[in-house]
N, C-alpha and C positions, 0 to 999 in steps of 0.2 A: 386463514394466515397465508400469506405469500412470502416466499422465501426470496430474499433480496441477495443477488449474486453479483452485482456490479454497484460500485460506489464512486460518486464524484468526489474530487479533491481539488484544492487549490494550493499550488506550492507556495512556501513562504518567500522565496526569491524568484523563482522561475527559470525557465529553460531558454536559452538563447539559441535560435536557430542560425543557419548559415547566412541568412540576409541580415542577422543583428536584431531580429524581432524577438521580444520577450514573450514567452508563453507560460501561463501559471495554471490554467484549468486542465484537467484531466479526468479520466476514468480508470478505476483498477476492478478487476474482476477477483472473485474468490479463487484461490489456488486449487488445482487438482493434484492427484498423486504424481502424475507425470511431470508437472511443474516443479515438483521437488526432487524427482528422480533423475530425469534427463539431463539437467545440467551437471550432474555429478560425473558424467562421462566426458565431459569437455575438457580438452587439454588446458585451458586457461584456468579452470576450477581445480584441476588435479595439481597443476603447478603452484596455484595459490588459492587455498580453500577460502580466503576472505573475498574472493571474486564471486563466490556462489550467490551471494545477495544481488550483485549486478545482473547475473544470468537469469535468476528467478524473477526479478522485477520486469525484466525485458519481456518475459513471457506473459505476465499478469497485467501489465498496464496496456489498456485497450486504446486509450487515446491520450494525447499530450499535445495541446494546442491544435494545429491543423493535421498532426500526425495520427493515423489510425492504425491500429493493430499491428499488421506486418511491419509498418514503418518505424515502430518504436523498438529499436534494436539495442544491443548491448553497448554500441558506440554512443547512442543517444543517452543512455543511462550514465555512461562514463563522463559525459560532459556536464552533468548536473552539478550544482553546488553542493558542498558537503552537507549543509543544512537541509537542502531538498532531499538528498539522498537519505539522510536520517529521518525526516518526516515520512517518506514513502516506506521505509523499513517499519516504522512504528505503525503506519496504517495497515500494512500487510499482516503484521502481527495481530492487531486488533481484529480485523475482519476474518482471520483464519484460525484463531484460537478456539479450542473446544469449549472452554468454559468461558462464560460471560464475565467481564470485569465488574467489580462490585463498587457501588458508590457508597461512600460513608457520609453521613450527615448527623444532624441533630433535629428531633422532632420539634417543630416550632410551638406545639401545644404542650408537651409535657417535659420537654428538655432531654428526653432520653436519646442516647446514641442509636442509631438505626443504620443497617446495610441493606441495599437492595441491588439486584443484578441489572446491568444496562445491556439490553440486547440490541446489538448494531445490525443483526441479520433480518429483522422484521421491518418490512417498509411501513411507513406511516405512523411510527411510534417515536 
């Protein structure tokens, strides 16, 4: 079993760069403890706790269009459309939660309700 630590994504609307080019594709890595702790020291986060998600996302997005790692800054995340920010917050929560989400369905053979975990962290499944 291989632990997947980086995830591809496609933004619903996209990020417009300085040249007016729209970028939708990117990558996000799993968060570390430092990704959750260090932003708490930032003045913008201390002045406005809602800014924490912007600071954390800037740390864990490793690629956004042509921008790689260090180029994905808080200013870049601030320029995202609200729908894209919400999408990335949801992706962050899904790949970093400790319990796997449960899928609820109905068995096609017996009609009984079933639940099973969805593991986003394993590659190839």
